[in-house]
C-alpha positions as MATLAB code, in Angstrom:
seq = 'MRLLILHPKNEASICNVSRTHVNCLNMADYSKKQTKEKILTADKVRRSLVKTGFPFEMEIAEFLQRKGYEVEVNEYFLDLEGGKKREIDIVAFKIVDKVRVNLVIECKHSLQDAWVFICSDKKPARYFAYLMHEPSAYELRKSRLFSHMQALDHDVPLAQNYICLKKHTLKKGDQLQIDECVLKLPKAAFDIASRGNNHKKNLYFPLAVFSGQMFFAKYDGNLEVRENHLVQYGFDFNSETYMDKRPENRLTKEREDDLLALLSTSSESDESRIRRFAQSRPGKFQIEFVTGKGLGKYLKRLEEDVSNISTRKWSYYATSPWDRKQKRLRKKTT';
ca = [
      -5.202  -60.798   -9.393;
      -1.929  -59.058   -8.550;
       1.496  -60.093   -9.859;
       4.334  -58.585   -7.819;
       7.926  -59.203   -8.895;
      10.753  -57.691   -6.863;
      14.124  -56.746   -8.287;
      16.789  -59.471   -8.193;
      18.845  -57.358   -5.789;
      16.161  -58.093   -3.150;
      17.584  -61.692   -3.019;
      14.081  -63.077   -3.761;
      11.354  -62.871   -6.305;
       7.849  -63.173   -5.059;
       4.936  -64.150   -7.239;
       1.648  -63.595   -5.626;
      -0.649  -65.650   -7.829;
      -3.947  -67.182   -6.959;
      -3.933  -70.969   -6.148;
      -6.502  -71.603   -8.888;
      -4.219  -70.195  -11.544;
      -1.259  -72.263  -10.314;
      -3.349  -75.437  -10.602;
      -4.308  -74.522  -14.136;
      -0.656  -74.028  -15.053;
       0.246  -77.448  -13.552;
      -2.537  -79.194  -15.509;
      -1.377  -77.538  -18.720;
       2.186  -78.781  -18.149;
       0.881  -82.298  -17.393;
      -1.167  -82.314  -20.612;
       1.896  -81.311  -22.625;
       3.904  -84.174  -21.087;
       1.115  -86.631  -21.885;
       1.069  -85.660  -25.532;
       4.795  -86.413  -25.730;
       4.368  -89.909  -24.210;
       3.439  -92.908  -26.374;
      -0.167  -93.962  -26.005;
      -0.883  -97.694  -26.276;
      -3.441  -98.927  -28.734;
      -5.214 -102.280  -28.834;
      -3.269 -103.205  -31.972;
       0.072 -102.519  -30.260;
      -0.948 -104.674  -27.306;
      -2.016 -107.449  -29.682;
       1.352 -107.372  -31.496;
       3.136 -107.480  -28.157;
       1.149 -110.535  -27.066;
       1.968 -112.326  -30.326;
       5.664 -111.961  -29.526;
       5.174 -113.563  -26.087;
       3.764 -116.741  -27.641;
       0.459 -116.549  -25.744;
      -1.746 -116.850  -28.873;
       0.313 -119.840  -30.087;
      -0.276 -121.604  -26.776;
      -4.022 -120.974  -27.079;
      -4.026 -122.226  -30.685;
      -2.418 -125.510  -29.618;
      -4.897 -125.913  -26.752;
      -7.873 -125.350  -29.073;
      -6.425 -127.740  -31.664;
      -6.136 -130.477  -29.047;
      -9.714 -129.884  -27.935;
     -10.923 -130.292  -31.528;
      -9.037 -133.597  -31.632;
     -11.009 -134.859  -28.633;
      -8.514 -134.151  -25.837;
      -9.389 -132.872  -22.381;
      -7.129 -129.852  -21.920;
      -5.786 -127.957  -18.907;
      -3.802 -124.774  -19.600;
      -1.048 -123.484  -17.300;
      -1.037 -126.516  -15.022;
       1.142 -126.286  -11.905;
       3.807 -128.831  -11.013;
       6.260 -129.029   -8.134;
       9.910 -128.483   -9.039;
      11.896 -130.361   -6.398;
      15.185 -128.695   -7.369;
      13.774 -125.203   -6.987;
      11.486 -126.171   -4.140;
       8.570 -124.264   -5.640;
       5.616 -124.651   -7.968;
       6.034 -123.813  -11.648;
       3.755 -123.826  -14.671;
       3.690 -126.147  -17.650;
       1.795 -124.739  -20.620;
      -0.622 -127.579  -21.411;
      -1.626 -130.927  -19.939;
      -4.037 -132.941  -22.089;
      -5.401 -136.475  -22.183;
      -7.563 -138.698  -24.358;
      -8.768 -142.291  -24.041;
      -7.673 -144.352  -27.050;
      -8.849 -147.988  -27.003;
      -8.807 -148.340  -23.208;
      -5.454 -146.559  -22.882;
      -5.238 -143.043  -21.504;
      -2.845 -140.942  -23.587;
      -1.385 -138.108  -21.488;
       0.409 -135.183  -23.136;
       2.637 -132.859  -21.106;
       3.351 -129.902  -23.396;
       5.593 -126.857  -23.374;
       4.890 -124.383  -26.210;
       7.616 -122.173  -27.660;
       7.173 -119.376  -30.182;
       9.743 -117.491  -32.243;
       9.546 -115.430  -35.430;
      13.313 -115.211  -35.873;
      14.781 -118.580  -34.858;
      15.084 -122.053  -36.359;
      16.001 -125.069  -34.237;
      18.637 -127.511  -35.470;
      19.091 -130.884  -33.751;
      22.410 -132.696  -34.074;
      22.239 -136.479  -34.526;
      25.868 -137.324  -33.753;
      25.293 -141.057  -33.189;
      24.909 -143.008  -36.417;
      22.928 -145.782  -34.728;
      21.612 -144.355  -31.456;
      20.294 -146.816  -28.900;
      16.547 -146.836  -28.387;
      15.521 -147.525  -24.810;
      12.127 -148.877  -23.820;
      12.559 -146.686  -20.757;
      11.999 -143.685  -23.055;
       8.305 -144.606  -23.112;
       6.794 -143.615  -19.777;
       3.926 -145.967  -18.987;
       1.856 -147.114  -16.032;
       1.586 -149.825  -14.887;
       5.234 -150.582  -15.634;
       5.666 -153.671  -17.778;
       8.464 -156.202  -17.389;
      10.439 -157.863  -20.175;
       9.632 -155.204  -22.751;
      12.265 -156.444  -25.172;
      10.858 -159.950  -25.026;
       7.191 -158.935  -25.194;
       7.732 -156.231  -27.835;
       4.684 -154.605  -26.295;
       5.601 -151.077  -27.425;
       8.096 -151.856  -30.206;
       5.804 -150.403  -32.869;
       5.444 -147.046  -31.103;
       6.649 -143.832  -32.727;
       8.788 -143.088  -29.653;
      10.936 -146.138  -30.512;
      10.877 -145.770  -34.302;
      14.414 -145.820  -35.757;
      13.221 -143.788  -38.737;
      12.550 -140.792  -36.493;
      15.699 -138.660  -35.902;
      17.067 -139.079  -32.376;
      19.320 -136.144  -31.468;
      22.032 -135.814  -28.846;
      22.593 -132.067  -29.142;
      20.965 -128.924  -30.514;
      21.595 -125.348  -31.552;
      19.448 -122.333  -32.391;
      20.015 -120.401  -35.642;
      18.950 -116.863  -36.414;
      17.035 -116.970  -39.713;
      18.253 -113.649  -41.092;
      21.925 -113.881  -40.134;
      22.367 -117.691  -39.979;
      24.398 -117.149  -36.839;
      24.084 -119.171  -33.680;
      21.409 -117.718  -31.451;
      20.202 -118.043  -27.892;
      19.015 -121.601  -27.187;
      17.379 -120.844  -23.855;
      13.962 -121.896  -25.152;
      15.191 -125.422  -25.933;
      17.119 -125.568  -22.653;
      13.962 -124.700  -20.746;
      12.045 -127.539  -22.422;
      14.786 -130.034  -21.543;
      14.948 -128.875  -17.918;
      11.223 -128.431  -17.307;
       9.460 -131.301  -19.096;
      10.939 -134.233  -17.111;
      10.017 -132.582  -13.815;
       6.494 -131.774  -14.957;
       6.008 -135.297  -16.351;
       7.185 -136.927  -13.105;
       4.811 -134.830  -11.009;
       1.775 -135.321  -13.239;
       2.360 -139.052  -13.781;
       2.940 -139.668  -10.064;
      -0.471 -138.213   -9.178;
      -2.191 -141.164  -10.818;
      -5.760 -141.250  -12.085;
      -8.723 -143.594  -12.273;
      -7.606 -145.200  -15.515;
      -5.825 -148.578  -15.406;
      -3.387 -148.016  -18.280;
      -1.553 -144.767  -18.975;
       1.050 -143.505  -21.427;
       2.830 -140.182  -20.864;
       4.412 -138.133  -23.654;
       6.511 -135.021  -22.899;
       6.213 -132.699  -25.920;
       7.824 -129.422  -26.895;
       5.729 -127.748  -29.606;
       7.580 -125.076  -31.611;
       5.961 -122.499  -33.866;
       8.972 -122.222  -36.186;
      11.052 -124.491  -38.392;
      13.009 -127.515  -37.155;
      15.905 -129.303  -38.839;
      18.062 -132.282  -38.007;
      21.665 -132.755  -39.092;
      23.716 -135.939  -39.262;
      27.056 -136.910  -40.736;
      27.670 -140.238  -42.469;
      30.422 -139.537  -44.960;
      28.529 -136.393  -45.965;
      26.681 -133.802  -43.957;
      22.931 -134.284  -44.325;
      20.458 -131.638  -43.181;
      16.711 -132.039  -43.449;
      13.664 -130.190  -42.239;
      11.291 -132.364  -40.234;
       8.107 -131.909  -38.201;
       9.329 -134.302  -35.484;
      12.702 -134.754  -33.803;
      13.358 -136.772  -30.656;
      15.931 -135.800  -28.060;
      17.189 -138.483  -25.678;
      19.300 -137.901  -22.574;
      20.093 -139.163  -19.082;
      18.107 -137.453  -16.353;
      20.737 -137.297  -13.590;
      19.258 -134.874  -11.083;
      20.402 -135.969   -7.602;
      17.313 -134.309   -6.146;
      15.100 -136.682   -8.111;
      17.374 -139.654   -8.798;
      19.501 -140.484   -5.748;
      22.232 -142.771   -7.106;
      23.486 -144.043   -3.740;
      22.797 -147.801   -3.451;
      21.252 -147.491   -0.007;
      18.708 -144.975   -1.349;
      17.993 -146.570   -4.727;
      14.363 -147.637   -4.944;
      14.327 -151.384   -5.690;
      11.195 -153.354   -6.513;
      11.139 -154.875   -3.003;
      11.543 -151.494   -1.329;
       8.853 -150.038   -3.594;
       6.375 -152.773   -2.581;
       7.124 -152.180    1.109;
       6.738 -148.440    0.643;
       3.424 -148.815   -1.190;
       2.108 -151.026    1.610;
       3.109 -148.376    4.123;
       1.549 -145.580    2.078;
      -1.779 -147.403    1.940;
      -2.175 -146.679    5.649;
      -0.605 -143.208    5.766;
      -0.443 -139.969    3.821;
       2.511 -139.079    1.589;
       4.019 -135.676    0.883;
       4.160 -134.363   -2.680;
       7.957 -134.396   -2.554;
       8.055 -138.053   -1.520;
       5.469 -139.039   -4.136;
       7.372 -137.374   -6.989;
      10.767 -138.688   -5.857;
       9.417 -142.226   -5.466;
       7.993 -142.166   -8.984;
      11.177 -140.694  -10.490;
      13.340 -143.331   -8.806;
      11.144 -146.074  -10.230;
      12.231 -144.885  -13.710;
      15.554 -146.086  -15.189;
      16.835 -142.514  -15.647;
      16.546 -142.430  -19.442;
      14.369 -139.640  -20.776;
      13.145 -138.604  -24.194;
      11.404 -135.424  -25.312;
       9.633 -135.232  -28.641;
      10.015 -131.861  -30.342;
       7.141 -131.205  -32.758;
       6.345 -128.224  -34.962;
       2.948 -126.598  -34.601;
       2.150 -127.401  -38.232;
       3.176 -131.031  -37.759;
       1.231 -131.648  -34.538;
      -1.772 -133.124  -36.363;
       0.436 -135.649  -38.181;
       2.172 -136.529  -34.927;
      -1.111 -137.149  -33.075;
      -2.497 -139.273  -35.901;
       0.497 -141.637  -35.766;
       0.465 -141.649  -31.965;
      -3.192 -142.662  -31.732;
      -2.768 -145.336  -34.410;
       0.137 -146.800  -32.443;
      -1.802 -146.772  -29.172;
      -4.793 -148.512  -30.773;
      -2.447 -151.353  -31.783;
      -1.250 -152.011  -28.214;
      -2.428 -155.320  -26.786;
      -3.910 -154.308  -23.434;
      -4.241 -157.990  -22.528;
      -0.517 -158.518  -23.075;
       0.188 -155.334  -21.113;
      -1.750 -156.687  -18.123;
       0.198 -159.955  -18.324;
       3.642 -158.325  -18.421;
       2.740 -155.807  -15.725;
       3.167 -158.739  -13.316;
       6.758 -159.642  -12.477;
       8.185 -162.934  -13.846;
       8.574 -164.234  -10.286;
       4.923 -163.510   -9.476;
       3.808 -165.165  -12.715;
       5.877 -168.234  -11.871;
       4.358 -168.456   -8.397;
       0.888 -168.138   -9.869;
       1.569 -171.054  -12.254;
       2.871 -173.196   -9.391;
      -0.218 -172.480   -7.314;
      -2.417 -173.549  -10.208;
      -0.522 -176.835  -10.544;
      -0.837 -177.648   -6.850;
      -4.576 -177.015   -6.884;
];
C-alpha cells in the first residue's frame, strides 16, 4: 500500500489508499457511533409500555373474563363527527338473569394524576334516560322498572364538572384523558348498541376505568371532599351530527316505526343506523367513572341490580300505552 500526500501548495491532497482499508475505517467509525447511542433493553421497553397504559388495559380485560364476561379488546366504532373509525378499549357482555349486560369501556392510566369531580348541584336531577336500554320502555317513572339501579342511585355522586390534579404539586393538570372519555364513550355506545344482537333485553353501560385515585367535591355550607371508587358524570349530548334538533328531522315514534318498516325490506348504511339510534335517545347521557381497584365492587352491585329487574314488567312497558289500550279493547270485543 502506498500513501502519497502532496504539499498544500499543490491545491489538493491526494490519498491513494486501498478500498478495503477505507471500508475498514468506515466500519470503525460506525462502531464508535453505535457505542455512543443508547441501546434499548427489554426492561426499558417494559417500563415504556407501563406508561402508555397498555398493561392496565390488559389487566381490566382479564379481570372481566374472570368475572364471566365475553371480552373484545380494541373494538372499532364509527365516529360520525370525524367520519372515520376509531377504537374503544374494551367491549364486554354477560347474561345476568335473561338480561344482557353490555359494558363499553375506555381505560385510562396515570402515575402522576388524580381526578377530581365537582358536584355543583346540591340535588342533581336523575334521568331515566341515563340508563341506555333496549327495548325502550315507556312510563319509566310510573313503572319504576329501573329505579333501584346504581345508575339512578342518589347516594352515588353525580358530577357536573371535573379537573385533574398533579399529585406532587397539587396544581391543576392536563384533563385531556377525561375529555377523551366524555367525547368518545357516547359515540362508541351509540354505534355498538345500534348494531343489535340476538338477545331480547339489553342494558348498556359506558364506563371510564381509571388506574389512579378519584375524588368528588361538593359544597353545602362547607366544602366536602371525599375519595370514592365510583363517580357519575351526567351531561347533555348535543352533537348536531348525531342529534339533529330541527323539528322536521327529529325522529318521532311514528317516523321510527315507518323507518323500521322500510328498513325491513332494504339495507341501511352504518351512518343512518347510528344516527337513527342516537335520535331515539332523549339526549341525556351519563358516564360512570370507576377506579381499577373499585371495578369489582361496581360489577357486584351492577349484577345484583340487574338480577332484580322484572323482565316480565319490562316486556309489558316496552309496548306503548296506546298499543296496550288497543290490545285491551280488542280483547273486550272478542
